[in-house]
C-alpha positions in Angstrom: 98.2 97.8 83.2 95.2 100.1 82.7 95.3 103.4 80.7 95.2 105.4 84.0 98.2 103.5 85.3 100.2 104.2 82.2 99.8 107.9 82.9 100.3 108.3 86.6 103.7 109.0 88.1 103.5 110.0 91.8 107.1 111.3 92.0 109.8 111.7 89.4 113.2 113.4 89.1 113.0 115.9 86.3 114.6 119.2 85.3 116.9 119.3 88.3 114.0 119.0 90.8 111.6 116.4 92.2 108.2 116.6 90.7 105.4 115.1 92.7 101.6 115.0 93.0 100.4 117.2 95.8 98.3 114.7 97.7 96.9 117.2 100.2 94.6 118.6 97.4 92.7 115.3 96.7 90.0 114.8 95.6 89.3 118.4 94.4 92.5 118.9 92.5 95.1 116.8 90.8 98.3 118.9 90.7 102.0 118.4 90.3 104.5 120.5 92.4 108.2 120.9 91.9 110.4 120.5 95.0 113.6 122.4 94.4 115.4 122.4 97.8 116.3 119.9 100.5 114.3 121.8 103.1 111.3 121.9 100.8 111.5 118.2 100.5 111.7 117.8 104.3 108.4 119.7 104.6 106.8 118.0 101.7 107.4 114.7 103.5 106.4 115.9 106.9 103.2 117.7 105.7 102.2 114.7 103.6 102.3 116.4 100.2 104.0 113.1 99.4 102.8 110.1 101.4 102.9 106.3 101.4 106.1 104.6 102.6 107.6 103.7 99.2 106.9 107.2 97.8 108.4 108.8 100.9 111.5 106.7 100.4 112.0 108.0 96.9 111.3 111.6 98.1 114.0 111.2 100.7 116.5 110.0 98.0 115.6 113.0 95.9 116.0 115.3 98.9 119.6 114.2 99.3 120.3 115.2 95.7 118.7 118.6 96.3 120.8 119.1 99.5 123.9 118.1 97.5 123.2 120.6 94.8 122.8 123.4 97.4 126.0 122.5 99.2 127.9 122.5 95.9 127.3 126.2 95.8 129.2 126.9 99.1 132.7 126.5 97.8 133.4 123.6 100.2 136.2 121.1 100.1 135.2 117.6 99.2 135.7 116.5 102.8 133.5 119.4 104.1 130.9 118.7 101.4 130.6 115.1 102.4 130.5 115.8 106.1 127.7 118.4 105.7 125.8 116.3 103.2 125.8 113.3 105.6 124.4 115.5 108.3 121.7 116.7 106.0 120.9 113.1 105.1 120.4 112.2 108.8 118.2 115.2 109.2 116.0 114.1 106.3 115.4 110.8 108.0 113.7 112.7 110.9 110.9 114.1 108.7 108.7 111.1 109.4 109.9 108.5 111.9 107.8 105.5 111.3 108.1 104.7 107.6 111.3 102.7 107.3 111.5 103.1 103.5 112.6 106.7 104.1 115.5 105.5 106.2 116.3 102.7 103.7 116.4 105.1 100.7 118.5 107.7 102.5 121.0 105.1 103.6 121.2 104.0 100.0 122.2 107.6 99.1 124.6 107.7 102.0 126.4 104.6 100.6 126.9 106.5 97.4 128.3 109.5 99.2 130.7 107.4 101.3 131.9 105.1 98.5 132.3 107.6 95.7 135.8 108.3 94.4 134.6 111.3 92.3 134.7 115.0 92.9 131.7 117.0 94.2 129.9 117.2 90.8 130.5 113.5 90.2 129.0 112.7 93.6 125.9 114.7 92.7 125.5 112.9 89.4 125.9 109.5 91.1 123.2 110.5 93.6 120.9 111.6 90.9 121.4 108.4 88.9 120.8 106.3 92.1 117.6 108.2 92.9 116.3 107.6 89.4 117.3 103.9 89.6 115.3 103.6 92.9 112.3 105.1 91.2 112.2 102.6 88.4 113.0 99.8 90.7 110.0 100.7 92.8 107.5 100.2 90.0 109.0 96.8 89.0 109.0 95.6 92.6 105.3 96.6 93.0 104.3 94.8 89.9 105.9 91.6 91.3 104.1 92.1 94.6 100.8 92.5 92.6 101.4 89.3 90.6 102.3 87.2 93.7 99.3 88.6 95.6 96.9 88.0 92.8 97.6 84.3 93.2 95.8 84.2 96.6 92.8 86.3 95.5 89.7 84.1 95.1 87.6 84.5 92.0 85.0 87.2 92.4 86.5 88.3 95.7 85.6 91.4 97.6 88.8 92.9 99.0 88.9 95.3 102.0 91.6 97.9 102.0 92.7 100.4 104.7 94.3 103.7 104.0 96.0 104.0 100.5 98.7 101.7 99.4 98.3 102.3 95.7 100.0 104.1 92.9 99.9 107.3 94.8 101.7 105.8 97.8 104.4 104.5 95.6 106.1 105.7 92.4 103.2 104.5 90.2 101.6 101.0 90.7 101.0 100.2 94.3 101.5 97.5 96.9 98.1 96.6 98.3 96.3 98.2 95.3 99.0 96.6 93.1 97.5 93.2 94.3 94.0 94.5 93.5 95.1 95.7 90.0 96.9 92.5 89.1 93.9 90.4 90.4 91.4 92.6 88.5 93.4 92.2 85.3 92.7 88.5 85.4 89.2 88.6 86.9 86.9 91.6 86.2 84.5 90.4 88.9 86.9 91.5 91.6 85.7 94.5 93.7 86.9 96.6 96.6 85.6 97.9 99.9 87.7 100.9 100.9 87.9 102.1 104.5 87.6 105.8 104.8 90.7 105.9 107.1 90.3 108.7 109.6 91.6 111.1 110.4 93.2 112.1 107.1 90.7 110.1 105.0 93.3 108.6 102.6 90.9 105.8 101.7 88.1 108.1 100.8 90.2 110.8 99.2 92.8 108.7 97.4 92.0 105.0 97.2 88.5 105.6 95.8 90.0 108.1 93.3 92.6 105.6 92.0 90.2 102.7 91.7 87.4 104.6 90.2 89.7 106.0 87.6 90.9 102.4 86.9 87.3 101.2 86.5 87.6 98.8 89.5 84.2 98.6 91.4 84.7 100.2 94.7 82.5 100.7 97.8 83.5 103.3 100.4 82.8 102.4 104.1 83.7 104.1 107.3 86.4 102.6 109.5 83.9 101.2 112.1 81.9 99.2 109.5 84.3 96.4 108.7 83.1 94.0 111.3 79.5 94.4 110.2 80.3 93.5 106.6 82.6 90.6 107.6 79.9 89.1 109.7 77.5 89.3 106.7 80.1 87.5 104.6 80.6 90.4 102.3 84.4 90.6 102.6 86.5 87.8 101.4 90.0 89.0 102.3 91.9 92.1 103.5 95.0 93.5 101.9 96.8 96.4 103.4 100.2 98.1 103.0 102.9 98.7 105.6 105.2 101.4 106.9 107.5 99.1 108.8 107.7 95.4 109.4 109.9 93.9 112.1 111.9 90.7 112.1 109.1 88.7 113.6 106.4 90.0 111.2 104.8 92.6 113.4 103.6 95.4 111.1 103.1 99.1 111.5 100.5 100.6 109.2 98.0 103.5 109.2 96.1 103.8 112.5 93.1 101.5 112.4 94.8 98.6 110.7 95.1 96.7 114.0 91.4 97.0 114.5 90.7 95.6 111.0 93.1 92.7 111.7 91.4 91.7 114.9 88.0 91.7 113.2 89.4 89.7 110.3 90.8 87.1 112.7 87.5 86.7 114.5 85.6 86.3 111.3 88.1 84.0 109.6 88.9 86.5 106.9 92.4 86.2 105.5 94.5 89.3 106.3 97.5 90.0 104.1 100.2 92.7 104.2 101.7 93.8 100.9 105.1 95.5 101.0 108.5 95.5 99.5 111.5 94.0 101.3 112.7 97.5 101.9 109.8 97.9 104.4 111.1 95.1 106.6 113.4 96.3 109.3 115.3 93.3 110.6 117.2 95.5 113.1 113.9 95.6 115.2 112.8 92.3 116.7 109.2 93.1 117.5 106.6 95.8 116.9 107.2 97.2 120.5 110.4 98.8 119.2 108.7 100.8 116.4 108.5 104.5 117.0 104.9 105.7 116.4 104.5 109.1 114.9 102.2 111.5 116.9 100.5 114.0 114.6 98.8 117.3 115.2 95.4 117.5 117.0 93.8 119.5 114.1 93.8 116.4 111.9 91.2 114.9 114.3 89.3 118.1 115.4 88.9 119.5 111.9 87.8 118.3 108.5 88.5 120.5 105.5 89.4 123.3 107.9 86.1 123.1 109.8 85.8 122.0 113.4 83.9 118.8 114.1 84.0 118.7 117.9 83.9 120.8 121.0 86.6 123.4 121.2 89.4 122.5 123.7 88.7 118.8 123.8 91.8 116.6 124.5 93.1 114.8 121.4 95.7 112.0 121.0 96.5 111.3 117.4 99.0 108.5 116.6 99.6 108.2 112.9 100.1 104.4 113.0 99.4 101.2 115.0 101.1 97.9 115.0 99.4 94.7 114.0 100.9 91.6 115.7 102.2 88.9 113.4 99.8 86.4 114.8 97.0 88.2 113.0 98.7 88.2 109.6 98.0 85.5 107.1 100.9 86.3 104.8 103.3 89.1 103.8 103.3 89.7 100.1 106.7 90.8 98.8 108.6 91.0 95.5 110.2 87.6 96.2 107.0 85.8 97.1 104.4 85.5 99.9 106.1 85.1 103.3 104.2 82.8 105.7 104.5 82.1 109.5 106.9 81.4 111.1 107.8 85.0 110.1 111.2 85.0 111.9 112.2 82.2 109.7 110.6 83.3 106.4 111.8 86.9 106.7 115.3 85.7 107.5 115.3 83.4 104.5 114.0 86.3 102.3 117.1 88.3 103.3 119.4 85.3 102.9 120.2 85.3 106.6 
């Protein structure tokens, strides 16, 4: 682990609130904000103050604690408290519809609520403890993903990434960038090409920041350049994160990932997805069932608040796309690298 990694903590429960890095401010400012109410957390998730599927999941878990603390002030009976809190939990899940980690973490908190035999204050303490447990678990899971992924990184490889699936998309280590970090720890000749990732530029704003601070050689390219560099033999493999993976291996990730996967397939470049098992939604059979979030037009029409196109132009802005499983070389998880046939390997990973 690098010195930078020992210091970063994207999100953490502390002092009866959720403290997180405000990722809307990158790269000009690195600032922590304290989220003190359930509705504040809902907006922090929706407005991408916190982003990245695993980090969103932890934020959702914290949000349930905050809602519970608020409801405890209303002099409700235990039954009324539980009913209202479960309603708030379901509302929290609507803050971002695509990242399944949010639904997973909220459901973990709902299990605590439904199974607790304690009074209201006891339920709140159990929720708080579970949220902290999920935080610490996330870091350990990501380190395992990194170590498994490092095994398939060739010596001296140049790895292409898309969006940000690093420490700042998780609690503190990263999925796709966890693979990069673990590989770089063994081989200092590893380097990264980072896609800019329009329209919110997470690759430019966040991935390059993380890797530069870690001392990992990084080259920034625009989203349309990957085929050019693959044809020239300058990219050895692709590693991306995921927001939802279905039972057959179809994978939703930041918009533009599908394009990268098609190019990688054409140029015989291995394309890996790095994600915890909590990102796999076995209730969905194929990617056609994934709800794709539609985001606001201003993300496309403006950069840093300034317009970049003609006023009034029509805009369609899906936040994610789905990469078919046929284009994926392997799915790197905390229990190992899942390979095709994904229906079989995913089912086995869940003991199904």
